[in-house]
GULOTI-746317 format. One line per 4 residues: number of its first residue (from 0); their letters; for each residue x, y, z of C-alpha. Coordinates in nm, 2 decimals, decimal comma. Example, Ala and Ser with C-alpha at 12.3 -4.5 7.8 and 13.67 -1.06 7.14 Angstrom:
2
0) as) 1,23 -0,45 0,78  1,37 -0,11 0,71
This chain:
193
0) xxxx) 11,62 7,28 7,20  11,74 7,02 6,96  11,39 6,88 6,90  11,26 7,24 6,83
4) xxxx) 11,53 7,31 6,58  11,49 6,98 6,39  11,12 7,03 6,39  11,16 7,38 6,24
8) xxxx) 11,41 7,24 5,98  11,14 6,99 5,88  10,88 7,26 5,84  11,12 7,47 5,63
12) xxxx) 11,20 7,18 5,40  10,83 7,09 5,36  10,77 7,44 5,25  11,06 7,47 5,01
16) xxxx) 11,26 7,69 5,24  11,52 7,43 5,37  11,80 7,65 5,24  11,73 7,92 5,50
20) xxxx) 11,96 7,96 5,80  11,82 7,93 6,15  11,92 8,17 6,41  11,86 8,17 6,78
24) xxxx) 11,83 8,55 6,84  11,77 8,55 7,21  11,87 8,28 7,46  11,92 8,28 7,83
28) xxxx) 11,89 8,11 8,16  11,83 8,24 8,51  12,17 8,21 8,69  12,22 8,30 9,05
32) xxxx) 12,49 8,54 9,17  12,56 8,84 9,39  12,40 9,08 9,14  12,06 8,91 9,14
36) xxxx) 11,76 9,13 9,23  11,53 9,00 9,50  11,16 9,03 9,51  10,85 8,96 9,30
40) xxxx) 10,84 8,95 8,93  11,21 8,90 8,85  11,19 8,53 8,74  10,89 8,33 8,63
44) xxxx) 10,81 8,05 8,87  10,82 7,81 8,58  11,19 7,89 8,52  11,47 7,73 8,72
48) xxxx) 11,73 7,94 8,90  12,07 7,77 8,83  12,37 7,79 9,06  12,67 7,96 8,89
52) xxxx) 12,83 7,61 8,82  12,50 7,46 8,69  12,45 7,78 8,49  12,79 7,73 8,33
56) xxxx) 12,69 7,37 8,23  12,36 7,47 8,07  12,52 7,75 7,88  12,78 7,51 7,73
60) xxxx) 12,53 7,24 7,65  12,29 7,49 7,48  12,57 7,62 7,26  12,69 7,27 7,18
64) xxxx) 12,35 7,13 7,09  12,26 7,45 6,90  12,57 7,40 6,69  12,51 7,03 6,64
68) xxxx) 12,16 7,09 6,51  12,27 7,35 6,26  12,20 7,69 6,42  12,40 7,94 6,21
72) xxxx) 12,40 8,21 6,48  12,33 8,20 6,86  12,28 8,52 7,05  12,30 8,53 7,43
76) xxxx) 12,06 8,74 7,63  12,23 8,90 7,81  12,59 8,97 7,90  12,53 9,21 8,19
80) xxxx) 12,16 9,22 8,29  12,18 9,05 8,64  11,90 8,79 8,59  12,07 8,62 8,30
84) xxxx) 12,42 8,77 8,31  12,74 8,61 8,19  12,92 8,86 8,41  12,90 9,01 8,76
88) xxxx) 12,91 9,38 8,85  12,72 9,50 8,54  12,97 9,33 8,30  13,29 9,40 8,49
92) xxxx) 13,38 9,04 8,60  13,31 8,73 8,39  13,12 8,47 8,60  13,14 8,09 8,55
96) xxxx) 12,86 8,10 8,29  13,06 8,36 8,09  13,37 8,16 8,12  13,18 7,85 8,00
100) xxxx) 13,04 8,05 7,70  13,40 8,16 7,61  13,54 7,81 7,64  13,26 7,64 7,46
104) xxxx) 13,29 7,89 7,17  13,67 7,81 7,16  13,59 7,44 7,15  13,34 7,47 6,87
108) xxxx) 13,51 7,74 6,66  13,65 7,59 6,34  13,52 7,25 6,43  13,27 7,04 6,25
112) xxxx) 13,02 6,84 6,46  13,01 6,50 6,31  12,73 6,39 6,55  12,57 6,47 6,88
116) xxxx) 12,38 6,18 7,03  12,23 6,04 7,34  12,08 5,70 7,40  11,88 5,78 7,71
120) xxxx) 11,85 6,17 7,72  12,11 6,17 8,00  12,46 6,08 7,87  12,55 6,29 7,57
124) xxxx) 12,84 6,25 7,33  12,92 6,51 7,06  13,20 6,42 6,81  13,40 6,72 6,68
128) xxxx) 13,64 6,72 6,39  13,91 6,97 6,29  14,06 6,82 5,97  14,19 6,48 6,07
132) xxxx) 14,18 6,57 6,44  13,90 6,44 6,66  13,76 6,53 7,00  13,44 6,46 7,19
136) xxxx) 13,22 6,66 7,43  13,07 6,44 7,70  12,82 6,52 7,97  12,55 6,34 8,18
140) xxxx) 12,24 6,54 8,26  12,14 6,31 8,54  12,43 6,39 8,77  12,76 6,22 8,83
144) xxxx) 12,83 5,90 8,64  13,13 5,67 8,65  13,19 5,62 8,28  13,43 5,42 8,08
148) xxxx) 13,60 5,61 7,80  13,60 5,39 7,48  13,95 5,27 7,41  13,91 5,34 7,03
152) xxxx) 13,89 5,71 7,11  14,26 5,70 7,20  14,21 5,97 7,46  14,52 6,17 7,54
156) xxxx) 14,39 6,48 7,70  14,09 6,61 7,89  13,97 6,96 7,94  13,70 7,05 8,19
160) xxxx) 13,46 7,34 8,13  13,59 7,56 8,41  13,94 7,42 8,43  14,24 7,36 8,20
164) xxxx) 14,36 7,07 7,98  14,56 6,79 8,12  14,73 6,49 7,97  14,55 6,17 8,03
168) xxxx) 14,73 5,90 7,84  14,60 5,61 8,05  14,24 5,74 8,09  13,99 5,46 8,11
172) xxxx) 13,73 5,58 8,36  13,60 5,93 8,40  13,34 6,09 8,63  13,11 6,28 8,41
176) xxxx) 12,83 6,51 8,52  12,61 6,80 8,39  12,92 7,00 8,29  13,06 6,91 7,95
180) xxxx) 13,42 6,79 7,93  13,63 6,78 7,61  13,82 6,46 7,54  14,09 6,50 7,27
184) xxxx) 14,25 6,21 7,08  14,59 6,37 7,05  14,82 6,59 7,27  14,78 6,91 7,08
188) xxxx) 14,58 7,21 7,20  14,22 7,21 7,08  14,13 7,56 6,96  14,28 7,89 7,02
192) x) 14,29 8,04 7,37
C-alpha cells in the first residue's frame, strides 16, 4: 500500500495536482470468524483468509502505513458484512480486527507520524509525536523476533494491540511479531480511550 500511495503522489505532483488529498475509499481483508459463509465464490483464491488475530494485525498495519504515507481518509469495508467484518453477529459484537481498528485509531488520532521505516520489509518502526511526546509503533511481518529496544527511546510503557498498557521502565528486549505494539517514552496515557 505504501508504494502505491507514494507512486500516486508522484503522478499527482508530475501533473500539477500534488495539492490534492488522497483517500482510500474502500479497504478490507478477509478475516475468519463464526459468521463466515462457506462455499464457492465468497473469497477469491488469490486473497488470504486471516485468523482473527492476524486480521487484527493487518488492520492496524494498514491504518498505520496509510497514515504514514499521507492518506487523508481511510474507509473500511465493511463493519458488519461477514467476509470482511470488524464485528461478529452482523455488527453486534466487536471482533479482534474491530478492536485493533479502534485502538490504532486512538494511537494515531492527534499524532504526527515523523517517519515510518523498514530496512528489510520485515521489521517496521513508525515514530509518532504529540507535541514534545514521542512513541513508536513496532512490528515484524516475518513472525516473532527477539528485538532490543534502543536505549535512546527511554521506553517507559508498552501497549499491545489487543491488550492494555503496562509500565516497562527496564525494557531492553521485546518479542515483536506481526501485531504492532506501541512503545511510549513517558508514563502518560497515549491518546484518549
